[in-house]
NUVO-847730 format. One line per field, with one value per residue (C-alpha): residue in one letter; x, y, z. Coordinates in nm, 3 decimals. Layout:
<atoms>
res = [a/...]
u = [X/...]
v = [Y/...]
w = [Z/...]
</atoms>
This chain:
<atoms>
res = [m/s/d/t/d/k/d/r/f/l/n/p/m/f/g/y/r/g/e/f/t/p/e/n/l/a/f/n/a/n/l/q/e/f/a/n/r/i/s/l/i/c/a/l/e/t/g/g/k/i/p/p/m/e/a/y/k/q/i/k/d/l/w/a/e/l/d/r/s/r/k/n/l/l/s/d/d]
u = [5.658/5.324/5.114/5.191/5.564/5.531/5.332/5.593/5.868/5.694/5.558/5.805/5.698/5.936/5.865/5.782/6.031/5.902/5.677/5.383/5.034/4.777/4.785/5.165/5.160/4.888/5.066/5.394/5.225/5.082/5.423/5.593/5.329/5.377/5.755/5.718/5.467/5.681/5.975/5.769/5.636/5.990/6.110/5.824/5.892/6.268/6.207/5.982/5.669/5.476/5.525/5.673/5.347/5.161/5.429/5.397/5.017/5.035/5.293/5.087/4.779/4.976/5.108/4.752/4.652/4.948/4.869/4.506/4.637/4.864/4.582/4.351/4.603/4.859/4.813/5.005/5.156]
v = [2.028/2.080/1.795/1.911/1.898/1.549/1.432/1.573/1.403/1.065/1.081/1.268/1.331/1.423/1.610/1.413/1.453/1.201/1.251/1.451/1.317/1.331/0.951/0.935/1.197/1.011/0.677/0.834/0.964/0.616/0.458/0.697/0.624/0.249/0.277/0.482/0.244/-0.060/0.105/0.164/-0.193/-0.330/-0.112/-0.228/-0.593/-0.555/-0.382/-0.663/-0.446/-0.664/-1.033/-1.137/-1.280/-0.958/-0.760/-0.997/-0.961/-0.582/-0.572/-0.812/-0.591/-0.279/-0.452/-0.537/-0.171/-0.054/-0.307/-0.184/0.172/0.072/-0.101/0.200/0.471/0.331/0.170/-0.142/0.036]
w = [1.377/1.200/1.063/0.709/0.777/0.925/0.623/0.383/0.582/0.594/0.238/0.018/-0.341/-0.619/-0.939/-1.252/-1.537/-1.790/-2.091/-1.957/-1.984/-1.704/-1.695/-1.664/-1.388/-1.195/-1.232/-1.118/-0.803/-0.739/-0.799/-0.555/-0.291/-0.352/-0.306/0.012/0.166/0.078/0.251/0.565/0.568/0.532/0.817/1.041/0.963/1.011/1.344/1.462/1.472/1.224/1.142/0.806/0.671/0.754/0.569/0.273/0.268/0.283/0.004/-0.208/-0.162/-0.252/-0.565/-0.671/-0.625/-0.833/-1.105/-1.120/-1.145/-1.433/-1.617/-1.572/-1.655/-1.898/-2.235/-2.341/-2.645]
</atoms>
């Protein structure tokens, strides 16, 4: 399996079907990456590979990144 195939398997991305703006598209990509990384962190914690507090810290940091992305890309309208 090539590195590209592995990356696509581990980080699937789906097409955006909402109202198109560059900002919406960028935020959607960030949101999909957030969801994928949360899933991996949960699996690692459930499997005993990382402790619960480490999982919590990583998820908290990812949430802060996503919130910054939202503030930079999306208006409050």
